[in-house]
N, C-alpha and C positions, 0 to 999 in steps of 0.2 A: 598475547592473544591478539589478533588484528582486529581494528574496530568493525561493527555492523555497518555496512554501506547501504543506505536507504534512498530510495525514489520516492517522492510523494506525488501521487495523481489526483487532483480535484479540480474543478472548473471554477473555483471560488478562490480568487488570488489573495485575498485577505486571509481566508482560512488557511491557504498553505503558508502562508508566512507567520502565522501564528503556530502551526505545527512545527515550523523550521526553528522558531523561537523556543519550544518546549524542547527540541533535541539537541539545541546548541549547547546547554550547560551539563548534559548527560555524557559522562566519560564512556568511550567505547562506541559510540554511534555517531555517524557522520552522515549529513545529507547531500547526496551526490548532485540532485537536482530536482525540479519540479515540472509537472505536466499539468496542462490545463485541459485535455481531453484523453480518451481511450488511445488514440492512435499515436498522439505524442509520447504517451506512457510506454507503449510498446516500442516506440523508437528510442527512448533513453534507455529502456531495460536491455536493447539489442547492442547498444554503444558503450554504456557504463558497467553492465554486469553487476547490478546490485545484489545484496543478500536477499534484500527485502523491498518489496514494492507495496507501499500503501495505497489503496485503490479504493476511491469513491465509486458507487455503483451507477449513480445517474449522472452521466457525462456525456457531451456532445461528441458528435463524430463517430466514436465506437464506445459502447456502454461499457461499464466496469465488468460485467459477467464475461462478455467476448473479449475484452483486453486480458482479462486474466486467463482465460484459455490461450490466447495466442502467446502472451508472454511466457508461460510455462510450457508451452509446446517449443518456442524458439531459446529459451534462457532456462533450461532445466534444473539448474541448481539455485535459481530465484525462489523465493517463497512470497506469497501475496498475502497480505493481511487486509480485509476489507474493513474499511473506515467509513461509515455512512450513518444517514440519520433514520434508516429503516430498521426497526426491530421485527418485522415482519418475518414470520416463519418461513414463508415460502422463498423469500430473498436469502434468508441464511441457509436453506436447503439448496437453491441455485447456485449460491457462491461456494458451498463446498464441493457441489458436482463440478463446477469449472475449476476445483483445484485449490481454491483458498485455504490457507493454513490457519487462519484466524479470523474473527469477526468481531469488531469493535462497534457500537453505536457512539454517535458523536457526542450524546449527553454522558458518555461514561469514560471520556479521553482522559480526564485528569487521574482516575482511578486506575485506568487498565493499558493505556496506550504504550508505555515505554516498556511495561513487561511483556506486552503481546509481541512486540518487535524482538525483543530478546530471545523470547521463547521460539518464535518461528525461525529465526536465524540460526538457531542451535538444534534444529530437528533434523 
C-alpha cells in the first residue's frame, strides 16, 4: 500500500514543525510540504497532489475555509482535514460545507490526528 501523502497548512511555523515531528515516526504517512498561508497551501496542493491537506482555518492571505474549497475544486482527489483551535459549531459547519473530510481541534491532536489523516485518505 502506498503511503498517505500529506501537506500541512498553518501559519505558525513552530506548530508545523511539531506536526511534522508527529508524523515522521508514523509508518505509511509522508509529509510532502508545509504551507504558511492558504494561498501557499493551494499552490502546494496543485504541485504535489497530496492525499490529505491538514488545514488551519485562521491564516493570512486566504483563510482555511476558502483554501479548502479551492483545493478541492482543483485537486478533487485530495481530502482536507481541518486542524484548528476552534471548537465552535459554526466553524465546524462552515468547514463541512467547504468540503472538509475531518475536523480536529488542536487540543485533541495527540488523540485524534494520525487516525483522522488515515481515515480521510481512505474515504
